[in-house]
PLY file of the C-alpha trace (Angstrom):
ply
format ascii 1.0
element vertex 490
property float x
property float y
property float z
element edge 489
property int vertex1
property int vertex2
end_header
0.00 0.00 0.00
1.60 3.25 -1.08
1.68 6.20 1.30
-0.83 8.94 0.52
-1.88 12.29 1.92
-4.27 10.93 4.54
-7.10 13.16 5.72
-7.20 15.41 2.63
-10.82 16.00 1.65
-11.44 15.57 -2.11
-13.14 18.36 -4.05
-16.77 17.25 -4.50
-19.25 19.93 -5.57
-22.72 19.69 -4.05
-25.73 21.68 -5.29
-28.44 21.68 -2.64
-30.86 23.31 -5.10
-30.45 20.47 -7.58
-33.30 17.95 -7.88
-30.67 15.17 -7.80
-30.42 13.67 -4.31
-27.22 14.27 -2.34
-26.14 10.62 -2.38
-26.31 10.68 -6.21
-24.24 13.86 -6.43
-21.68 12.35 -4.06
-21.55 9.11 -6.03
-21.05 10.89 -9.35
-18.50 13.32 -7.89
-16.29 10.55 -6.45
-16.72 8.34 -9.52
-15.63 11.12 -11.90
-12.68 12.03 -9.65
-11.51 8.40 -9.76
-11.99 7.97 -13.53
-10.22 11.28 -14.24
-7.37 10.21 -11.91
-7.77 13.13 -9.56
-8.09 10.35 -6.99
-5.50 7.63 -7.63
-5.47 3.90 -6.96
-4.48 3.17 -3.36
-5.32 6.67 -2.14
-7.06 6.68 1.22
-10.50 8.33 1.46
-11.35 10.21 4.68
-13.96 8.64 6.94
-17.63 9.35 6.40
-17.69 11.17 9.74
-14.96 13.61 8.76
-16.44 14.06 5.27
-19.89 14.74 6.71
-18.38 17.31 9.04
-16.43 19.05 6.22
-19.36 18.97 3.77
-21.87 19.92 6.47
-24.26 17.09 5.62
-25.47 13.96 7.41
-23.58 10.66 7.08
-26.49 8.84 5.47
-26.00 10.09 1.85
-22.26 9.43 2.18
-22.86 5.88 3.38
-25.25 5.25 0.49
-22.82 6.74 -2.06
-19.83 4.76 -0.73
-21.84 1.55 -0.72
-22.68 2.04 -4.40
-19.07 2.96 -5.29
-17.79 -0.12 -3.50
-20.35 -2.34 -5.23
-19.21 -1.04 -8.64
-15.53 -1.52 -7.80
-14.44 2.11 -7.43
-13.68 1.85 -3.69
-12.56 -0.97 -1.44
-12.56 -1.17 2.35
-10.11 -2.88 4.69
-11.23 -3.57 8.23
-9.27 -1.43 10.64
-7.49 0.46 7.85
-10.16 2.51 6.08
-11.51 3.02 2.58
-9.23 3.23 -0.45
-9.52 3.96 -4.17
-9.48 0.75 -6.21
-7.57 0.24 -9.45
-9.89 1.11 -12.32
-9.34 2.14 -15.95
-9.25 5.88 -16.56
-11.47 7.76 -18.98
-10.20 7.79 -22.54
-8.55 11.03 -23.64
-10.25 13.24 -26.21
-8.78 13.05 -29.71
-5.82 15.32 -30.39
-6.67 18.67 -31.91
-5.33 19.67 -35.27
-2.59 22.33 -35.35
-3.85 25.77 -34.38
-3.53 28.72 -36.71
-3.05 32.12 -35.10
-4.26 35.18 -37.06
-3.38 33.78 -40.45
0.13 32.73 -39.46
1.48 29.26 -40.15
0.30 26.47 -37.81
1.81 26.39 -34.35
4.65 23.86 -34.24
3.73 20.38 -33.03
7.32 19.38 -32.31
6.23 18.42 -28.80
3.80 15.79 -30.12
6.44 13.06 -30.00
7.01 13.83 -26.31
3.34 14.03 -25.37
2.36 10.88 -27.23
5.32 8.78 -26.20
4.71 6.29 -23.42
7.42 5.81 -20.80
9.75 2.98 -21.74
9.36 0.09 -19.28
13.11 -0.21 -18.70
13.26 3.42 -17.46
10.99 2.95 -14.46
12.44 3.10 -10.96
15.69 1.65 -9.67
17.14 -1.63 -10.82
20.35 -3.34 -11.83
22.25 -1.84 -14.79
20.73 1.64 -14.52
22.78 3.91 -16.79
24.48 7.00 -15.30
23.74 5.91 -11.73
26.77 6.72 -9.51
27.69 5.01 -6.26
25.79 7.46 -4.07
26.55 5.38 -0.97
30.26 6.12 -1.45
29.80 9.87 -1.57
31.63 11.66 1.32
28.46 12.73 3.12
30.21 13.90 6.29
32.50 16.26 4.41
29.60 17.58 2.35
27.40 18.06 5.41
30.15 20.02 7.15
30.51 22.36 4.17
26.74 22.79 3.90
26.53 23.67 7.59
29.37 26.16 7.32
27.74 28.03 4.45
24.34 27.96 6.14
25.81 29.54 9.27
27.79 32.08 7.25
24.59 33.27 5.54
23.38 34.72 8.86
26.30 37.12 8.94
26.21 37.83 5.20
22.58 38.38 4.11
23.75 39.46 0.65
24.56 35.82 -0.09
20.81 35.19 -0.08
20.07 37.84 -2.70
19.90 37.57 -6.50
22.96 36.23 -8.28
24.55 36.46 -11.72
22.92 34.80 -14.76
26.22 33.02 -15.49
26.49 31.61 -11.97
28.38 32.10 -8.70
31.78 33.59 -9.54
33.95 31.53 -7.12
32.33 28.33 -8.40
32.90 29.28 -12.04
36.55 30.01 -11.23
36.92 26.59 -9.59
35.28 24.88 -12.57
37.45 26.75 -15.08
40.62 25.81 -13.19
39.56 22.16 -13.04
38.72 22.03 -16.76
41.96 23.70 -17.83
43.97 21.27 -15.72
42.13 17.95 -16.08
40.42 18.27 -19.48
42.71 20.65 -21.42
39.78 23.00 -22.02
40.72 26.50 -23.18
38.58 28.73 -20.99
38.34 31.45 -18.39
35.73 31.79 -15.67
33.92 34.45 -17.75
33.07 31.74 -20.33
31.62 29.27 -17.80
27.85 29.25 -17.34
26.39 27.18 -14.51
23.34 25.12 -15.48
21.09 22.57 -13.79
22.65 19.75 -15.79
23.66 18.87 -19.32
20.02 18.87 -20.48
19.64 22.56 -19.66
22.93 23.31 -21.38
21.71 21.52 -24.54
18.39 23.33 -24.35
20.05 26.75 -24.14
22.45 25.91 -26.96
19.63 24.70 -29.20
17.56 27.81 -28.53
20.42 30.20 -29.28
22.31 28.45 -32.09
19.70 26.53 -34.09
16.77 27.94 -36.04
13.59 25.84 -36.26
13.96 23.64 -39.32
17.76 23.83 -39.21
19.73 20.61 -39.72
21.86 19.12 -36.94
24.21 16.15 -37.16
23.75 13.60 -34.39
25.67 10.39 -33.78
23.99 7.15 -34.87
23.45 5.51 -32.43
23.36 8.39 -29.96
21.97 10.00 -26.85
18.17 10.14 -26.77
18.15 13.08 -24.36
19.90 15.23 -26.96
17.52 14.03 -29.66
14.56 15.13 -27.52
15.98 18.62 -26.90
16.79 19.17 -30.57
13.39 17.93 -31.74
11.72 20.22 -29.23
13.54 23.12 -30.89
12.23 21.99 -34.28
15.61 20.91 -35.64
15.96 18.35 -38.45
18.11 15.55 -37.07
20.61 14.07 -39.50
21.94 10.74 -38.14
25.63 10.27 -38.92
27.12 6.80 -38.40
29.94 6.11 -35.96
32.70 3.54 -36.38
35.80 2.62 -34.37
37.12 6.19 -34.88
33.94 7.88 -33.73
31.70 10.17 -35.79
32.20 9.63 -39.54
32.71 13.25 -40.59
32.94 12.42 -44.29
29.55 10.69 -44.13
28.10 13.74 -42.41
29.43 16.08 -45.09
28.03 13.83 -47.81
24.58 13.65 -46.21
24.20 17.25 -45.08
27.18 19.55 -45.77
25.51 22.72 -44.46
24.20 21.58 -41.08
23.80 24.32 -38.46
25.46 22.27 -35.74
26.65 18.86 -34.63
26.10 17.15 -31.28
28.98 14.83 -30.44
30.45 12.83 -27.53
34.10 12.51 -28.67
35.81 11.40 -25.44
33.43 8.48 -24.78
30.85 8.03 -27.52
27.37 7.44 -26.15
26.45 4.63 -26.09
29.14 2.55 -27.86
32.11 3.99 -25.96
34.77 4.60 -28.63
37.07 7.64 -28.58
37.04 9.95 -31.59
40.41 9.74 -33.33
42.69 12.75 -33.71
42.19 12.84 -37.49
38.40 12.84 -37.14
38.58 15.61 -34.55
40.61 17.79 -36.90
38.22 16.99 -39.77
35.26 18.05 -37.67
36.90 21.30 -36.56
37.88 22.13 -40.15
34.32 21.51 -41.36
32.87 23.73 -38.62
35.35 26.52 -39.36
34.66 26.35 -43.09
30.86 26.28 -42.83
30.41 28.45 -39.73
28.65 25.57 -37.97
28.68 24.91 -34.24
29.99 21.87 -32.38
28.27 20.90 -29.12
30.69 18.67 -27.23
29.08 16.64 -24.45
31.80 15.40 -22.09
29.43 13.54 -19.80
31.64 10.99 -17.98
35.19 11.38 -19.30
36.65 11.45 -15.76
36.47 7.66 -15.73
39.04 5.87 -17.88
40.46 2.53 -16.77
43.20 1.70 -19.27
44.66 5.14 -19.97
44.62 8.72 -18.64
41.54 10.88 -19.44
41.25 11.98 -23.06
41.78 15.69 -23.77
38.72 17.63 -24.86
37.87 18.44 -28.46
37.33 22.04 -27.36
41.02 22.30 -26.45
41.94 21.87 -30.14
39.50 24.56 -31.31
41.18 27.73 -32.56
38.13 29.32 -34.18
35.72 29.33 -31.20
33.23 26.94 -32.79
32.91 24.47 -29.87
30.55 24.65 -26.88
31.76 22.33 -24.14
29.13 20.73 -21.85
29.77 18.85 -18.61
27.96 17.86 -15.43
28.61 16.96 -11.79
25.47 14.81 -11.62
27.27 11.63 -12.66
30.48 12.05 -10.66
28.78 13.24 -7.43
25.03 12.56 -7.24
22.16 13.27 -9.69
20.01 15.23 -7.21
22.71 17.92 -7.09
21.62 19.15 -10.55
24.73 21.19 -11.28
26.47 21.29 -14.63
28.27 23.79 -16.82
28.73 24.91 -20.38
31.90 26.63 -21.65
30.77 29.23 -24.18
32.82 30.83 -26.98
33.63 34.42 -25.92
31.52 36.10 -28.61
28.40 34.14 -27.50
28.62 34.80 -23.76
26.36 37.87 -23.78
23.67 36.05 -25.79
23.67 33.09 -23.43
23.54 35.37 -20.39
20.60 37.33 -21.85
18.61 34.17 -22.58
19.40 32.77 -19.15
18.26 35.97 -17.48
15.00 35.84 -19.43
14.27 32.21 -18.53
15.20 31.60 -14.89
17.29 34.68 -13.98
20.20 32.82 -12.32
21.13 29.38 -10.95
20.81 28.71 -7.18
23.85 30.10 -5.38
24.01 27.97 -2.23
24.97 24.58 -3.78
27.49 26.32 -6.02
29.22 27.87 -3.01
29.36 24.49 -1.26
30.71 22.69 -4.33
33.29 25.41 -4.93
34.79 24.67 -1.49
34.45 20.94 -2.12
36.63 21.35 -5.23
39.10 23.88 -3.78
39.79 21.78 -0.67
40.63 18.67 -2.68
37.57 16.59 -1.78
36.44 16.38 -5.39
39.77 15.01 -6.64
39.88 12.44 -3.82
36.31 11.36 -4.59
37.20 10.90 -8.26
40.23 8.74 -7.41
38.20 6.51 -5.07
35.25 6.07 -7.41
37.54 5.46 -10.38
39.05 2.49 -8.55
35.61 1.33 -7.40
34.07 1.54 -10.87
37.01 -0.30 -12.40
36.39 -3.15 -9.96
32.66 -3.19 -10.70
33.34 -3.07 -14.44
35.58 -6.12 -14.08
32.90 -8.00 -12.13
30.26 -7.27 -14.77
32.50 -8.24 -17.69
33.49 -11.49 -15.97
29.85 -12.35 -15.21
28.76 -11.64 -18.79
31.51 -13.82 -20.22
30.82 -16.63 -17.76
27.05 -16.73 -18.34
26.99 -15.94 -22.06
30.33 -17.44 -23.18
31.00 -16.13 -26.69
27.44 -15.11 -27.60
27.87 -11.48 -26.48
30.32 -8.86 -27.71
31.31 -6.29 -25.08
31.93 -2.71 -26.24
33.01 0.50 -24.53
34.24 -1.04 -21.26
37.52 0.93 -21.24
35.85 4.00 -19.77
32.74 5.55 -18.30
29.97 4.13 -16.14
28.35 1.74 -18.61
29.20 -0.76 -21.30
27.33 -2.21 -24.26
26.69 -5.92 -24.77
25.63 -6.83 -28.32
24.48 -10.14 -29.73
23.49 -11.37 -33.18
21.22 -13.91 -31.45
18.97 -11.20 -29.99
16.42 -10.28 -32.65
14.31 -7.92 -30.54
16.25 -6.27 -27.73
13.23 -4.15 -26.80
11.18 -7.23 -26.06
14.01 -8.59 -23.92
14.27 -5.26 -22.07
10.56 -5.31 -21.28
10.90 -8.85 -19.90
13.99 -7.83 -17.94
12.15 -4.83 -16.47
9.63 -7.24 -14.98
12.56 -8.87 -13.19
13.69 -5.57 -11.73
16.42 -4.86 -14.32
17.22 -1.58 -16.08
18.60 -3.12 -19.28
18.25 -0.41 -21.92
17.96 -1.82 -25.46
20.67 -0.57 -27.78
18.11 -0.18 -30.58
16.42 2.64 -28.61
19.52 4.79 -29.26
19.04 4.68 -33.05
16.99 7.16 -35.07
16.93 4.88 -38.10
17.11 1.12 -38.56
19.33 -0.30 -35.81
22.60 -1.71 -37.08
23.12 -3.72 -33.88
21.00 -5.25 -31.15
22.03 -5.44 -27.55
21.89 -3.70 -24.20
23.38 -0.62 -22.52
24.34 -1.77 -19.01
25.37 0.59 -16.21
27.68 -0.77 -13.51
28.77 2.17 -11.35
25.84 2.15 -8.94
25.59 -1.62 -8.38
27.37 -3.81 -5.86
29.06 -6.98 -7.06
26.39 -9.47 -6.03
23.59 -7.35 -7.54
25.39 -7.39 -10.88
25.96 -11.16 -10.82
22.28 -11.71 -10.03
21.30 -9.17 -12.70
23.31 -10.99 -15.37
21.54 -14.26 -14.55
18.14 -12.56 -14.79
19.09 -10.95 -18.08
20.07 -14.36 -19.44
16.66 -15.72 -18.38
14.90 -12.82 -20.14
16.87 -13.43 -23.34
16.14 -17.14 -23.18
12.39 -16.60 -22.82
12.35 -14.07 -25.66
0 1
1 2
2 3
3 4
4 5
5 6
6 7
7 8
8 9
9 10
10 11
11 12
12 13
13 14
14 15
15 16
16 17
17 18
18 19
19 20
20 21
21 22
22 23
23 24
24 25
25 26
26 27
27 28
28 29
29 30
30 31
31 32
32 33
33 34
34 35
35 36
36 37
37 38
38 39
39 40
40 41
41 42
42 43
43 44
44 45
45 46
46 47
47 48
48 49
49 50
50 51
51 52
52 53
53 54
54 55
55 56
56 57
57 58
58 59
59 60
60 61
61 62
62 63
63 64
64 65
65 66
66 67
67 68
68 69
69 70
70 71
71 72
72 73
73 74
74 75
75 76
76 77
77 78
78 79
79 80
80 81
81 82
82 83
83 84
84 85
85 86
86 87
87 88
88 89
89 90
90 91
91 92
92 93
93 94
94 95
95 96
96 97
97 98
98 99
99 100
100 101
101 102
102 103
103 104
104 105
105 106
106 107
107 108
108 109
109 110
110 111
111 112
112 113
113 114
114 115
115 116
116 117
117 118
118 119
119 120
120 121
121 122
122 123
123 124
124 125
125 126
126 127
127 128
128 129
129 130
130 131
131 132
132 133
133 134
134 135
135 136
136 137
137 138
138 139
139 140
140 141
141 142
142 143
143 144
144 145
145 146
146 147
147 148
148 149
149 150
150 151
151 152
152 153
153 154
154 155
155 156
156 157
157 158
158 159
159 160
160 161
161 162
162 163
163 164
164 165
165 166
166 167
167 168
168 169
169 170
170 171
171 172
172 173
173 174
174 175
175 176
176 177
177 178
178 179
179 180
180 181
181 182
182 183
183 184
184 185
185 186
186 187
187 188
188 189
189 190
190 191
191 192
192 193
193 194
194 195
195 196
196 197
197 198
198 199
199 200
200 201
201 202
202 203
203 204
204 205
205 206
206 207
207 208
208 209
209 210
210 211
211 212
212 213
213 214
214 215
215 216
216 217
217 218
218 219
219 220
220 221
221 222
222 223
223 224
224 225
225 226
226 227
227 228
228 229
229 230
230 231
231 232
232 233
233 234
234 235
235 236
236 237
237 238
238 239
239 240
240 241
241 242
242 243
243 244
244 245
245 246
246 247
247 248
248 249
249 250
250 251
251 252
252 253
253 254
254 255
255 256
256 257
257 258
258 259
259 260
260 261
261 262
262 263
263 264
264 265
265 266
266 267
267 268
268 269
269 270
270 271
271 272
272 273
273 274
274 275
275 276
276 277
277 278
278 279
279 280
280 281
281 282
282 283
283 284
284 285
285 286
286 287
287 288
288 289
289 290
290 291
291 292
292 293
293 294
294 295
295 296
296 297
297 298
298 299
299 300
300 301
301 302
302 303
303 304
304 305
305 306
306 307
307 308
308 309
309 310
310 311
311 312
312 313
313 314
314 315
315 316
316 317
317 318
318 319
319 320
320 321
321 322
322 323
323 324
324 325
325 326
326 327
327 328
328 329
329 330
330 331
331 332
332 333
333 334
334 335
335 336
336 337
337 338
338 339
339 340
340 341
341 342
342 343
343 344
344 345
345 346
346 347
347 348
348 349
349 350
350 351
351 352
352 353
353 354
354 355
355 356
356 357
357 358
358 359
359 360
360 361
361 362
362 363
363 364
364 365
365 366
366 367
367 368
368 369
369 370
370 371
371 372
372 373
373 374
374 375
375 376
376 377
377 378
378 379
379 380
380 381
381 382
382 383
383 384
384 385
385 386
386 387
387 388
388 389
389 390
390 391
391 392
392 393
393 394
394 395
395 396
396 397
397 398
398 399
399 400
400 401
401 402
402 403
403 404
404 405
405 406
406 407
407 408
408 409
409 410
410 411
411 412
412 413
413 414
414 415
415 416
416 417
417 418
418 419
419 420
420 421
421 422
422 423
423 424
424 425
425 426
426 427
427 428
428 429
429 430
430 431
431 432
432 433
433 434
434 435
435 436
436 437
437 438
438 439
439 440
440 441
441 442
442 443
443 444
444 445
445 446
446 447
447 448
448 449
449 450
450 451
451 452
452 453
453 454
454 455
455 456
456 457
457 458
458 459
459 460
460 461
461 462
462 463
463 464
464 465
465 466
466 467
467 468
468 469
469 470
470 471
471 472
472 473
473 474
474 475
475 476
476 477
477 478
478 479
479 480
480 481
481 482
482 483
483 484
484 485
485 486
486 487
487 488
488 489
């Protein structure tokens, strides 16, 4: 039984001048609230005594209405526990309206239709083994973080200005700490003035799409690639041009052949999502030359490059850019914890004012308090220590997962992208429908994302994107066995 807001009186309109008796109005009011999902399955209904008191009526019409609702299956009672909403089908939705025309202008864009109509993928629901981008939150240094949070909370009493409005680009000391880290660890060419603080990589992509891409403009995306970027770009009204990837990363020549004048390209060069290869030096130079020649923009998503297990971290593509065509996007959500919702985008100098103006018009500025705490966390060395510890931990968990996959599947799976990051890909020519397997696996409590869901066109491979960072060793071994059962049944 899920927890609900007990004691909250539902909105039921009663018309004492209506010829319909009160019990009928109560019955219809509760029934409609249940069918329209204003009252949800498992939600507790207040007692008839409390309802009678709130509605200023006698209990008799309530008792009659509840008896009828229970008889028709809308409510169910449990002795000693109360009355609860039963599981019933909801009313069907009205048909979608056709595009609206405003004062003779062209129809309003329906680019959001694919988001509104799309049902949630079963493998994305809740926690479960193999969840992608899930860090080891239990290994986060909570005591250190709590101490820094407390210090800043106490300091705010003596410095009320810290509670006032901030800068659209973000808290200056935090941006300085981020810029220093990126210059040192990722070879990014930047100053603090170029760093904008965002709520995560999704907001960075949304801002970039709004500022750099006109509706109807073409954008290269990796095939297969990151669905979150696809959603943001479609929401902007961009035309997505899938460009294949091979062992060297994005095939720039194929992109030029398919769409030479694209407005922008979204790319994950340090650890291609989802397949995991690193873009070669020659491809990086090709991409930069194309952007410089055409005036196109490169959006570089460096989402988990801190974690490499066979070699030092790969330098950023942005560090090779001499023509200011690259926007560099990163996040702390994966290396610290997702609920932090802090990321950054490094903006070319001539675009900084435009980004700041759009940010000011949308949400004014990012929250200052967590930035101040994280700035100290970085400056005092806690961030670097946390990265070293989790890098060793994730390497161990990667090894456990690879060993379990090879033991249970022998040579029927090919493992890709396990040299870095927080996930790997397991492909198989024996799996004809990886989506069907993922649905079956979800019923077993697994989060096995089908590789085919990362393709815009016809999938070239079938398999699964498996996260390992947030799972302990025994969970992963058990998860592999359950995945094998799901594949066998499919």
